[in-house]
N, C-alpha and C positions, 0 to 999 in steps of 0.2 A: 828907095828900097828900105823897108823897115828892118831894124836890127832885131835879131832873136834875143829872147830872154834866157839867161843861163838856167840850166836845170837846177833843181834843189840838190844840195849836197847829198841828201839821202839817195838820190837817183842820178849818179854821174853819167854824163854822156847824153842824157835825154834833153831835148829842147822842144819848146812849143813856140811856133812862129807867131808873131803878133798879127792881129787882124784889126787894123784901124785903131780906134781909141780904146779898145778893150783887149785884154789879154787873159789868158786862162792860166791860173796858178794851180799847179798840181801839188798836192800835199799827200804824204803817205797816210794811208788809213791806219787808224789806231789798232792795237791788237784787238782780237775778237772779243775778249773778256771785257775790255773797256767799252767796246761798241755796244755790247749787251747792256752794260750798266747805263750808258747814255740813253739807249733806247728805252730802258725801263723807266728812266726819269721822264721821258716824253710820253710814256704810256703806250709805246709801240713795240711790237715783236718783229725782229728782223732776222728771220731764220737763215737768210742767204748770205750773211756777213761772214767773211773768212779772213784770216790774217793775210796781209799784203794787199787787200783791196784798197782802192783809192776813192776818196770822196772829191768830187769836182764841184767847186762853188764858183759862181760868177762873181767877179769883182769889178766894181765900177771905179774907174780911175777918177781921182780927184774927189771921191766921196769920203765922208767922215766915218763911215761904218759900212757894214755889209748889208746890201739890200738885194732883193731878188730871190731866186729859188734855186734849188738844186737842179743840175742838168741831168743828163741821162737820156733815156729813151723818151721821157715825157717831153723834153725840149720846150722851147717857147721863144718868144721874141722879147728882147731886152733893148731898150733904148732905140737904136736905129732899126730894129726888126730883124737883125741877123739871127739866124737860127742858132740856138745854143747847142753846144755839143758836149757830150761827156765821153771822153776817150781815155783809154789807159795810156800811161806815159811810154810804154813800149809794148811790143807784141808779147813779151813775157808777162807783163802785168795784165794784158787782156786775157791771156790764157788762165791766169790765176783767178780772174773774176769773170767767169763766162756770163753771169746774169747780173745786170746792174741792180743795185739796191733800190727799194721803193723811195720815192721823193721824200725829202725831209723838209717840211715847211717850218720856217722860223717867223715868229711874229716880228713886225717892224719895230716895235718898241722895246725889243730885248736885244742885247748884244749877242754876238756869236757865242754859242755854247751856253746860253741862258737856260734855266730849268723851269720855265713857265709851261703850263699845259698847252698843247697844240690846239688851235681853233681852225675851223673851216667855215668860211662865210656861207650862210644860207643852208647849212645842213647840221644835223645833230649827230654827234659822234656815236658810233655803234655801241661803245661801252656805256654811254649815257642812256641809250635806249634800253640796254639790258639791265642797267641799274634801276631805271624807272619801273620796268616790268617786274623786277625782283621785289622792289619796294611795294608795288601794288599787290603782288602775290602774297607777300608777307602780311600786309594789312588785312587782306581778305581772309587769309588763313587764321589770323588772330581773332577776327570777328567771328568766324565760324566756330573756332574753338571756344570762344566765350559763350556763344549761344548754346552750343552742345553741353558745355560744362554747367551752365545755368539750368538747362532742362534736366540733366542728370541729377544735379544737386537738389532740384525741387522734388523730383521723384523719390530720391533717397530720404529727404526730409519728411515727405508725406508718409513714407513707409515707417520711418522711425517714430513719427508722432502716433501713427495708428497702432503700431505693435509695441511701443514703449521702449524701443532700443534694439540694439543688435542682438542682445541676449533674449531668449524666449522667456515669457512670463508664465509661470505655472502656479496657480493658486492651490491651496490645500484641497485634496480630493477626498470624497467620502470613501470609506472602506467598503468592502463587499456587504450587501444587505444580509441580515440574518435569514436563515432558511424559513423561518416562520415567526409568528408572534406568540408571546407567552400565553398559556391558557389563562383565561380570566381577563385578559386585556380587552379593551373596547374593540380593537381591530379583530381579535380572534372571535369575540362574541358576534360581531356583525357578519364576519365571513361565514359562520355556521348558520346564522338565522336568516340572512337575506334571501336565499333561495326559497324559503317558505312564506315570505311576506308578499302580498299582492296589493294592487291599487284598484279601487272600485270607482267607476264613473256611472252615475245614476241620473236618469232623466224620467220625468213623468209628472202629471198633475200640474203642469206649468212650472215645475221646479227642476233645479239641477243640483247635484251634490257630488262631492269627491271625498272619498274616505279610504281607509286601509282595512285589511283583514289578514288572516293567516290560515294556512292549510291545516285541517284537523286530521285528515286521513287520505288514503290513496284513492278513495272513491270520489273525490272532488268536493267534499264538504269544506266550507270556509266559514270561519266565525268572524263576526263584525258587530257593529252597533246597530240597534234598530233605527235610530234617527238617520243613519247613513242610507239605508235601503228603503225607508218609508216611501219616498216619491216613486220608486220603481215598483212598489207593490201594488200600486193602483192600476186600473185598466189602461193599457197602452204604455205602461212603463217599460223601461229598458235598463238592464244592469250589464255592464261590461267589466270583466275582470282582466287585468293585465298582470302577467307574472314578471318576475325579476329578469328573466331572459328576453322579454319583449313579446312573448306570445300572448295574444288576447283571445278571450272566449266569452260567449254569452253565458249568463247565469240566471238561475231562477230561485225564488225564495222558497226555502223548505219550511221555515217557521220563524216567528219573531214574537217578542214579548216587550211591551212598553214598560212594564213595572221594573224589569231588570235592565232595560235598554240594551237587549241582546238580540241577535238574529243570526240565522244560518242560511247561507245560499249554497248552491251546488252548480258546478260546471260539468259538462259531459264531453267525452272524447279527448280529454287532455291526458297524455301519458307522462310518466316520469315525475309525478308530483312528490314533493318532499314534505311530509308532515312535520310540524314544529313540536318538539317535546314540551310537555306541560310540567310545571314545577308544583310546589306546595306553598300557597300563599300564607298558610298558618305558620310556617316556619320562618317567614321573613321577619327581620328585625329592623328597627329604626337605625339608620346609618348604613345599611347594606347598599352596595353599589348596584345600580340598575342602568339599563340601556333601553331607550325608546326608538322604535323604527316606524316610519310612516311616510306620508306624502303631504307634508304641510304646504298649504297654498299650491297644491298640485305639483309638488316636487317629489316624485317617487324615490324611494330608497334613501331617504334622509335619516341619518343616524345621530342621535344625541345621547348624552350620558348625564347621570346625576346619582342621587341617593334616595333611599326611602326616608321621607321627612316625617311621616307619621303613619299610624295604622288606625283602623276602625274610625275613620273620619266620616261621620254621617253627612251625606249630601243628597240633595234632590235636584232634579233638572226636568225640563219640559214644562208642562202645565199650560201650553198654548191653547188647549181645547176649551178651557174654562170649567169643565166638570171634573177635572182631576184624573181623567182616564188615561192621560198620556204622561202622567208624572212618574218619574223613575226614582226609586229609593235605593241608594247604594251605601253600604258600609265600606268606604273606599280606602285604598292605599294612596297616600299623598306622596308626591315626588317633586323634586325641583328640576328634574330632567326637562328641558324645553319641549313643550307640547303645544302645537298650534292647530288651527282649523285645517283639517285634512289628515291629522294624526288619529282621529277617532276610529276605533275599531282595531288599531294596530297593537302589537304586543309590547308589554313591559317585561324585559328579560333580566334574569339574574346572571351571576358571573359564569354559570354553566350553560348559558344560552338557552335556558328554559323559560317559557312564559309563566310569569307569576301574576300577571294582571292584563286587563284589556283597557287600554287608554280610552277614556270616555268624556271627560270634561276638564275645563280649566277655569280658574278665576282670573279675570282680567281687571285692569284698573277701572274700566267703565262699567263693570258689572255691579249693579246696585242691589239686586235681589238674590245673589248667590251665584254659584258656578253655572256656566252656560257654554255656548259654543265659542266664546272668547274671540270674536272677530278682531279685537284690537291686538291680539297676540299674547304670548306667554309672559308672565311676570314671575315665574318660578313656582306657581301653585297649580300643579296638575294632579288629576285624580284618575285612578284606574280601578275597575271592578276586579276584586280578588279572583284569581283563576279557579279556586276551589268552588266558588259560587257559579262562575261562568261555565265550568265544566259540567256541573250538574244540570244547568239550564240547557246547555247545548245538547246533552244526551237526550233530554226530554223533547227538545224541538226536533231532533233528527228522528226520534222514535214515533212521536205523535203529532208533531207540528205545533204543540202547545207546551207551556211551562206551568207547573203548579207553584202556588205561593203558600208558604206557611202562614197560618192565621191563628189569632187568639179568640176571635169571635166576639169582639166588642166594637162599639162606636166611640171614637174619641172626640173630645171638645177641642177643636183646632184653634179656638180663640182664647183658650186658657193661657194666661200670661205668667202664672206662677211657675215654681220649680217643679218639674215632673210632668207626667202625662195623666190628665184627668179623664175619667170615663164620663161621657155625656149623659144627660138625663134621659134621652130617647134617641132612637135612630132617625135617619133622614126621612124615612117613609112613615114616621110616627110610631113605629113599633118599639119594642124594648131595646135599650142600648146594649144589653148583654144578650147575645143570640141564644135562643132557647136550645137546649141540648148541645150547645157548643162547648169548646174547650174551656172558655171563661166561666161558664156556669158550673161546669164540673170541678173547676179549681176553686170556686167560692167567691168570685169577683161580683161586685155589685155596682150599680150606677152611683156616680159621685166619688168612687175610690180614686186615689191618686197613686199611680205607680211611680216610685222614686228610684228603683234599681232593678236591673235584670242581670241575673247571675253575678250579683255583687258589684256590677258596674253602674255608676250613677246614670240616671235618665233625666234629662232636663226639659224635654218637650215631647209633644205627640209625634212629630216627625222623627225624632231620634228613636223613639220606641219602635216605630215601623221599620226603620232602617236596621236596627239591631235584630228585630225578629226575622227580617228577610235574609239575614246572613245565615240562617239556620235552614234545615230541611224539615219538611212536614214529619211529625212523629218525634222530633227532638224534645227532650224534657228540659224545662226551664225553671229557674227559681226566681220568684218575684218578691219584691219588697213593696208593701202597700201601706198607705196612711188612710185611716178611716176614723172619722170623728176624733181626730187628735191622737189616735193610737196607731202604732206601727205593727203590721202583721206580715208574716212570711208565708207565701203560698207556693205550691208546686203545680206546674201546668205542662200538659203534653200538647204540642202544636198540632193543629188540624191542617187541612189542605183545601185549597180553592184554586180554580183556574181563572178566577176573575182578578183583576188588578186591585 
């Protein structure tokens, strides 16, 4: 019969009977605070531990250390297969620990009470799984944060690059525009004159032409150049007038004159016409500012500006017919305001927006024989018919359809190369060079006389004498300086009238 093992001094009177080769040693449980510390070291939470609870450990006799596992309700077989039991040392201890604590697994390579982490063969500890999931969640969150931060940073960078920064950029802004333009400025002149300027498009006789004109009165009369409307004056010709507001209307020729290169056309059924005021070309001075308006190269409403470069500039244009019937003689105003093909017939305006000339011709770099239509463009040599002359011709064309020309009644030698205008020996038809009963005969002119001045102004050629004469009206009194047989004479002449060129 086996002898019992005395109880521990901490629990007098309690004995545990021996059971074969093994015995159960009962040790008092450590205080609950120590138990919590030990459990913390093992990474376990043992909420059921209370003071007075006992831990039952299996001890193998004759072993060098502790092997096995905790007893309790888990139980198990040790050595000979006897069921392990975990019991309180007395009924009082059992009452103090109604629920046995969870099993405490000790690694075999650690002594009792070692602080190595617990391991369970074939399974991952729950806290390791939670730690892995937490780490994965942290990495995924970090990656997502990096992507979002990069996208937001890119958008902010693009915005800053486009706007120049967080602060708004405000460049200097113009002040409020003035309510109007000063009188005499190009803008003010153009604003007043443009409603009166029109564009003419002409077809006929296998030709097409584009030119400019301006309104003379509320009845629809428009003044322009003869060479602009000449194709439309033929049978089957057509003239279309377009106003500054875009309104277009058919026009008919009222009258035209090749010698002055002027024509008047008329539109019907157009209301609200604005006549252009006419100025005084005799009052114009060299250096005065002028503005030209026209449709150069079919660009309506084009405004250019310049000055009066010269006055009384004798020019001739035309002459394509060969017999001289289409030659125009103009004592022109010269301007450096850019004038190009399409400006013909348009107004040359003074600073008061009044017409002082009718733009008619230019001199281009490729013109060899004098001013013409200047297809190569302006080089700053433009010529306009003085408005005083154009006004008189326009009044006659409106009244009678024809214009009268002032004449001296002589035939000039156009081949004379000396200084002045020489009277030919005879007329083209073989008659006398000084027309019988004409102004020249009454003034005392004879064949062979050389006219060197008119009204005190030098005359250098026959064309210049014609141009200067055309600048006057029939009936005007002129003073002539004449050389005859080496002697100089002064004669007075009253201009006659002719409707021939």
